[in-house]
C-alpha positions in Angstrom: -29.3 -13.3 -16.1 -31.8 -11.2 -14.3 -32.0 -11.1 -10.5 -34.6 -13.4 -9.1 -35.1 -11.5 -5.8 -36.0 -7.8 -5.2 -33.0 -5.7 -4.3 -34.2 -4.1 -1.0 -32.6 -1.0 0.5 -33.5 1.7 3.0 -36.1 3.2 0.7 -37.8 0.0 -0.4 -37.5 -2.3 2.6 -40.1 -2.3 5.3 -39.2 -0.9 8.8 -38.4 -4.4 10.2 -35.7 -4.9 7.6 -34.2 -1.5 7.7 -32.1 -2.0 10.9 -30.6 -5.2 9.3 -29.6 -3.2 6.2 -28.1 -0.5 8.4 -26.1 -3.2 10.3 -24.9 -4.6 7.0 -23.8 -1.1 5.8 -22.0 -0.6 9.2 -20.2 -4.0 9.0 -19.2 -3.7 5.4 -19.1 0.0 4.7 -21.4 -0.5 1.7 -24.6 -2.5 0.9 -23.8 -5.1 -1.8 -26.6 -6.6 -3.8 -26.2 -10.0 -2.1 -27.4 -8.4 1.1 -30.1 -6.4 -0.6 -31.5 -9.7 -2.0 -31.0 -11.6 1.3 -33.0 -8.9 3.0 -36.1 -10.4 1.5 -35.8 -13.0 4.3 -35.1 -10.9 7.4 -34.3 -14.0 9.5 -31.9 -15.3 6.8 -30.1 -11.9 6.7 -30.0 -11.6 10.5 -28.6 -15.1 10.9 -26.0 -14.5 8.3 -24.9 -11.2 9.8 -24.8 -12.6 13.3 -22.7 -15.6 12.1 -20.3 -13.3 10.1 -20.0 -10.9 13.1 -19.0 -13.7 15.4 -16.4 -15.0 13.0 -14.7 -11.6 12.7 -15.2 -10.5 16.3 -12.6 -10.1 19.1 -12.5 -13.9 19.9 -11.7 -14.8 16.3 -8.2 -16.3 15.7 -8.0 -16.2 11.9 -6.7 -12.9 10.5 -8.5 -10.9 7.8 -6.3 -12.2 5.0 -6.9 -15.8 5.9 -10.6 -15.3 6.2 -10.6 -13.6 2.8 -8.6 -16.4 1.3 -11.1 -19.0 2.6 -14.0 -17.0 1.2 -12.3 -16.7 -2.2 -11.4 -20.4 -2.4 -14.9 -21.6 -1.3 -16.5 -19.3 -4.0 -14.1 -20.6 -6.6 -14.9 -24.2 -5.7 -18.6 -23.5 -5.7 -18.5 -21.7 -9.1 -20.0 -18.5 -7.6 -18.9 -15.7 -9.8 -20.5 -13.0 -7.6 -18.5 -14.1 -4.6 -15.3 -14.8 -6.6 -15.6 -11.2 -7.8 -16.4 -9.7 -4.4 -13.6 -11.6 -2.6 -11.1 -10.8 -5.3 -12.0 -7.2 -4.9 -11.8 -7.3 -1.1 -8.7 -9.4 -1.1 -6.9 -6.7 -3.2 -8.1 -4.0 -0.9 -6.6 -5.7 2.1 -3.2 -6.3 0.5 -3.4 -9.7 -1.2 -1.5 -9.4 -4.5 -2.9 -10.6 -7.8 -0.5 -13.6 -7.6 -1.7 -14.5 -4.1 -5.3 -14.2 -5.2 -4.7 -16.5 -8.2 -2.8 -19.1 -6.0 -5.6 -19.0 -3.4 -8.2 -19.8 -6.1 -6.2 -23.0 -6.8 -5.8 -23.8 -3.0 -2.1 -22.9 -3.0 0.2 -20.4 -1.3 4.0 -19.8 -1.2 3.6 -19.7 2.6 3.6 -23.3 3.8 1.1 -22.7 6.6 -1.3 -20.9 4.4 -0.9 -23.6 1.7 -1.7 -26.3 4.3 -4.8 -24.3 5.4 -6.0 -23.9 1.9 -5.6 -27.6 1.1 -7.6 -28.3 4.3 -10.4 -25.9 3.3 -10.5 -27.4 -0.2 -10.9 -30.8 1.3 -13.6 -29.6 3.7 -15.6 -28.3 0.7 -14.9 -31.2 -1.7 -15.2 -34.0 0.9 -18.1 -32.3 2.6 -16.2 -32.3 5.9 -15.0 -35.8 5.7 -11.3 -34.9 5.6 -8.6 -37.6 5.9 -6.6 -38.1 9.0 -3.5 -37.3 6.9 -4.9 -33.9 5.8 -5.9 -33.0 9.4 -2.4 -34.0 10.6 -0.7 -32.0 7.9 -2.7 -28.8 8.7 -1.9 -29.2 12.4 1.8 -29.9 11.6 1.8 -26.6 9.7 1.0 -24.8 12.9 -2.8 -24.4 12.9 -4.5 -24.8 16.2 -7.8 -26.6 16.7 -9.4 -23.2 17.3 -8.2 -22.1 13.9 -9.4 -25.3 12.3 -12.8 -24.8 13.9 -13.0 -21.3 12.5 -11.9 -22.5 9.0 -14.8 -24.9 9.0 -17.2 -22.2 10.2 -16.0 -19.9 7.4 -16.6 -22.6 4.9 -20.1 -22.9 6.2 -20.7 -19.1 6.1 -19.4 -18.9 2.6 -21.3 -21.9 1.4 -24.4 -20.1 2.5 -23.6 -16.9 0.6 -22.6 -19.0 -2.5 -25.8 -21.0 -2.4 -27.9 -17.9 -1.9 -26.2 -16.1 -4.8 -26.9 -19.1 -7.1 -30.6 -19.0 -6.2 -31.1 -15.2 -6.1 -28.7 -14.2 -8.9 -28.2 -10.6 -7.8 -26.6 -8.2 -10.3 -22.9 -8.1 -9.9 -21.8 -4.9 -8.2 -18.0 -5.7 -8.1 -15.5 -5.8 -10.9 -16.2 -9.1 -12.7 -13.8 -11.9 -12.1 -14.8 -15.1 -14.0 -14.8 -18.4 -12.2 -12.3 -20.9 -13.5 -8.6 -21.2 -13.8 -7.3 -17.8 -12.7 -4.6 -16.1 -14.7 -1.4 -14.8 -13.2 2.2 -15.5 -12.7 1.5 -18.2 -10.1 2.4 -21.8 -10.9 0.4 -24.4 -9.2 
């Protein structure tokens, strides 16, 4: 599939978009094609970057690994190969093993608290937020605070946005390809 949006960068974007691309480069250390495509809509890119920055800022309660697990699971559930590939790559870079990545893509973890969080996130996506009282009680019983649950829902929303945008824009994959679907590995679900 060919990209449906122009891939803008510092040499092709107009001066109004260049600061957003520089901010992306600063936040991520690189400029992935998702952001190059999203730069076609400066307000969309600015809103996405601001939302992301707030969720990883100093008041955030979820750690980097949990945020990455949420992003990977949401991408898997939404069938977004670009984001599954990107978050598998990033997850490996931050220390998640291949087995942990495979389990995450099936909404499972050997860690009981993480397992409960992933089940909650899966239900948020699949039930469009209409999670059962039992699921909410289970994730709270696993030790997650309401602040953490609020951030989990916000991370679902952020990643839904990037997944939807990728489906529309179809940027060229600039990460090692990881197909969507039942992940391989030693993990048993």
